[in-house]
N, C-alpha and C positions, 0 to 999 in steps of 0.2 A: 503495500500498500505504501501512494505518493504523499510522503507527510506536506499536508499543504497548510501551516497556521507559522502563520509570519509575527504573532507576538507571546510574548511569556506571560503563562497559564500556571495558577494559584490554585489552592484548593482551599479555600476558608470552611471554619467548618461557624455558616450560616443558615440562609433558610430565606425562599423568596415569596413572591402572590407574584401569580401573575394575573391580569386581570381578561377577556375578551367585554366586550358588553352585548352578548348576547347570551353565551356560555356562562357567562363571571367567573368569579377568582373561585382560582386551585393554590391549592401548598407545594412546591417541594423542594432540597434537599439540593444547599448548590458543587455542584460535582468538578466542578472550576472555572474560574473569569478567566480573558481578557483585558487588554483597550475596545474590547474589539466583539465580545460576545460575552458568552457565557451558556457551559449543562449543568442540566442538571435534572435532577432526577424524581418525579407526577409523583407523590400523594396517592392519587388516586386514577386510575382508565381517562385519556381526554379523548377523541374528532379531530387533535391537534391534525395539521396538513401545512406544509411547503407551503411555503411563501404570504403565511396569515398575520396578520397581522397585530398586535397583542401589544399590554402593558405590564414593570413587574417594577419590585420595589424589593430591593433591598433588608436582612430582618437576622439579625443576630450582633448577637460583641462586636464591635469596630464599624460598624452601622450607624450613623444618625441619623435620628425619624424624624428631620423635613429631610432626613435626603430625597427627591421628590420623584413618582414612575416615573418611569424615560420607557420607553417608546423601542419594538425589538419587534425583530418578525423570525418566525423559522425558517430554520434554514437545513435539518434535520428533524426526520420523529423513527427512532429504533427504539418498536413499544412503551412503555412508561419513562424514556430516554428522551430528551432536548433539545437542539441544541437554538438556543436563539444568535443574530447579530442584533443589534444597538443598531440605532437608525438614525441617530447623533454625536455625535459627538454629549457620553454625561456631562464635559465637560458646563458643556455650554448651556448644561443646569441648571450646577447642581455643582461648588466646590467650598469641598468642608471648614467647619471656621478654627480660624485661627485659634492653638493653644495659646494663654498667656506663657505658660510655667512651661517645658518640656527638660521634665525629668530625667539627672543623668545616675546609673544602679546605687553609688553611694551618695546624695537628694540632692547635692547641688544642680543645683537648671544654668537648665545647655546657652542661657543666653547670660550668667558670667560667667563660665564658660570661656565663647568665645570675645564678649570685654577683654577679659584678659591674656589679648591674644590682640586683639587692636593693634593699631602704631602706637595712638597713645597712652597704652594706657606701658609700655617699653620703652 
């Protein structure tokens, strides 16, 4: 099989909800995700088909509740596994809120560490 993926994928421990205006909402486990799409394992059987348009929302640790639903298109269906392509760049809809302080393992704020490296501090 020829590998056609162009973007790195990772497998978060999260879930998603898929919504279609006529079929309603179903939940699914995220198998892997990249900047161009996502592969899901549906919790229930659905009659999705290639080229079908849906929207998806991600849930779980690491996902911000303020993130809106994203438009996607079905590109592959194999039993309960569904591959979706993001129709637009997700960054056009939402960017994560800026953290006030990013803490390092020793408890110091990253901003404090960076200010120690600034030319003014030397």
